[in-house]
C-alpha positions in Angstrom: 29.9 58.9 73.2 31.9 61.4 71.1 33.0 60.2 67.6 36.7 60.3 68.6 36.0 57.8 71.4 34.1 55.5 69.1 36.7 55.7 66.4 40.1 56.4 68.0 42.9 57.4 65.6 46.6 57.6 65.6 48.8 60.0 63.8 52.1 58.5 62.5 54.8 61.0 61.8 57.3 60.2 59.1 59.6 63.1 58.8 60.3 66.8 59.7 60.4 69.2 56.8 60.0 72.4 58.7 61.2 72.7 62.2 59.1 75.1 64.5 62.3 76.7 65.8 63.1 79.6 63.4 66.8 79.1 63.9 66.5 75.6 62.3 63.5 76.2 59.9 63.5 74.4 56.6 65.0 70.9 57.2 64.6 69.4 53.7 68.3 69.8 52.8 69.4 68.0 55.9 70.3 64.3 55.9 67.4 62.0 56.9 69.2 60.9 60.1 69.3 64.6 61.3 65.7 65.1 60.4 64.8 61.9 62.2 66.7 63.2 65.3 64.7 66.4 65.2 61.5 64.4 64.8 62.3 62.4 67.9 63.1 65.5 69.9 59.9 67.2 68.9 57.8 64.2 69.9 59.7 63.1 73.0 57.0 64.5 75.4 54.0 64.1 73.2 53.2 60.4 73.2 50.4 58.5 71.5 48.2 58.9 69.6 50.8 61.2 67.9 54.0 59.2 67.4 56.9 58.7 65.1 56.9 55.6 62.9 59.4 53.0 64.0 62.8 53.2 62.3 65.8 50.9 62.3 69.1 50.5 60.5 69.2 46.8 61.4 68.2 44.6 58.4 67.0 41.7 60.6 64.7 44.0 62.6 63.3 45.5 59.4 62.7 42.0 58.1 60.9 41.0 61.3 58.7 44.1 61.1 58.0 43.3 57.4 56.9 39.8 58.2 55.2 40.5 61.6 53.2 43.6 60.8 51.4 42.2 57.8 48.6 40.7 60.0 47.9 44.2 61.3 47.3 45.6 57.9 50.6 47.3 57.5 51.2 47.3 53.7 55.0 47.2 53.9 58.1 49.1 54.9 60.1 52.0 53.4 63.9 52.1 53.1 65.6 55.5 53.1 69.2 56.5 52.9 70.4 58.0 56.1 72.3 60.7 54.4 69.6 61.6 51.9 68.0 65.1 51.8 64.3 65.6 51.0 64.3 67.1 47.5 61.0 68.8 46.8 59.2 67.8 43.7 61.6 65.1 42.7 62.1 61.4 43.3 63.4 60.9 46.8 65.1 57.5 46.2 63.0 55.7 48.7 62.3 52.1 48.2 58.9 50.8 49.2 58.8 47.1 50.0 55.1 46.2 49.9 53.2 43.0 50.7 51.5 42.0 47.6 49.9 38.9 46.1 50.4 38.2 42.4 47.6 36.9 40.2 47.4 36.2 36.5 45.2 38.4 34.3 44.1 38.0 30.7 44.8 41.1 28.5 41.5 42.1 26.8 42.6 45.6 25.7 44.9 48.5 25.9 45.1 52.3 25.8 47.6 54.3 23.7 49.4 52.9 20.7 49.5 49.2 20.1 53.3 49.0 19.8 53.8 50.7 23.1 50.6 50.7 25.1 50.1 53.0 28.1 47.9 50.8 30.1 46.4 47.3 29.8 42.8 46.4 30.3 42.6 43.1 32.2 40.2 40.3 33.1 41.4 39.1 36.5 40.9 35.5 37.6 38.3 33.0 36.3 35.3 35.0 37.5 34.7 36.9 34.3 34.4 40.1 36.3 34.5 43.6 34.8 37.5 44.7 32.8 40.0 46.7 34.9 42.7 49.1 33.9 46.3 48.5 35.0 48.6 51.3 36.1 50.8 52.8 33.5 53.2 50.3 32.1 57.0 50.9 32.6 58.7 51.7 29.2 60.6 48.4 28.8 57.5 46.3 29.7 55.3 48.5 27.3 57.6 47.6 24.4 57.5 43.8 25.3 53.7 43.9 25.6 53.5 45.8 22.3 55.5 43.2 20.5 53.2 40.4 22.0 50.1 42.4 20.9 51.4 42.7 17.3 49.3 39.8 16.0 46.2 40.3 18.2 42.9 41.0 16.5 41.4 44.3 17.4 37.7 44.1 17.9 36.9 47.7 18.2 36.7 50.5 20.8 35.1 49.7 24.2 34.8 51.4 27.5 35.5 50.3 31.1 34.5 52.5 33.9 33.7 55.3 31.4 37.3 55.1 29.9 37.8 54.2 26.3 40.2 51.4 25.2 41.0 49.2 22.2 39.5 45.7 22.7 41.7 42.8 21.5 41.3 39.1 21.2 44.5 37.5 22.5 45.7 34.8 24.8 48.3 37.1 26.4 48.4 36.6 30.1 50.3 39.0 32.5 51.2 38.8 36.1 49.9 41.6 38.2 50.3 42.8 41.8 46.6 42.7 42.8 45.5 45.3 45.2 49.1 46.1 46.2 48.3 49.5 47.5 45.7 51.5 49.3 43.8 52.1 46.0 43.5 48.5 44.9 45.4 49.1 41.6 46.7 46.4 39.2 50.4 46.8 38.5 51.7 44.6 35.7 55.0 43.0 36.7 55.7 40.8 33.7 54.3 38.8 30.8 53.6 35.1 31.3 
């Protein structure tokens, strides 16, 4: 049996940035709804396993998808403005609404300056597992955490996963989105 038969795949199409018709060409400056219409035209006769992602402008339908597709491993939904272009190299203004579970984590260290740390090094759960780095802190949260770390005792430089960090003794606990993306990252949402 060929590998493709043993491991079937689907290709989900999100958008059209370059139309194959030279008269249309680069579609990035067009509103999303126009790009979506082009996508639907291009895939009208193709069918699975190549298919467009579902889209709706009905909030109730989007909510039902968000709730119902979690069991299938779909990590969430993306909200886009219908009139938005696709600006290359800049924030596109999309909102990703992901399924995520929050857990508490003990801060055991940080990278960057103490008053405004870049990342936290965390011990997640009661298991005493390996220290793990968070994603980069948002600026406002970095200042808040920096203030909370002001009185923490530094116990030297350490490494986790080959990366250096400043180890601290503190009882500071933060809430994190555990494994909220494809890469199993720890995103700090707030201090406890």
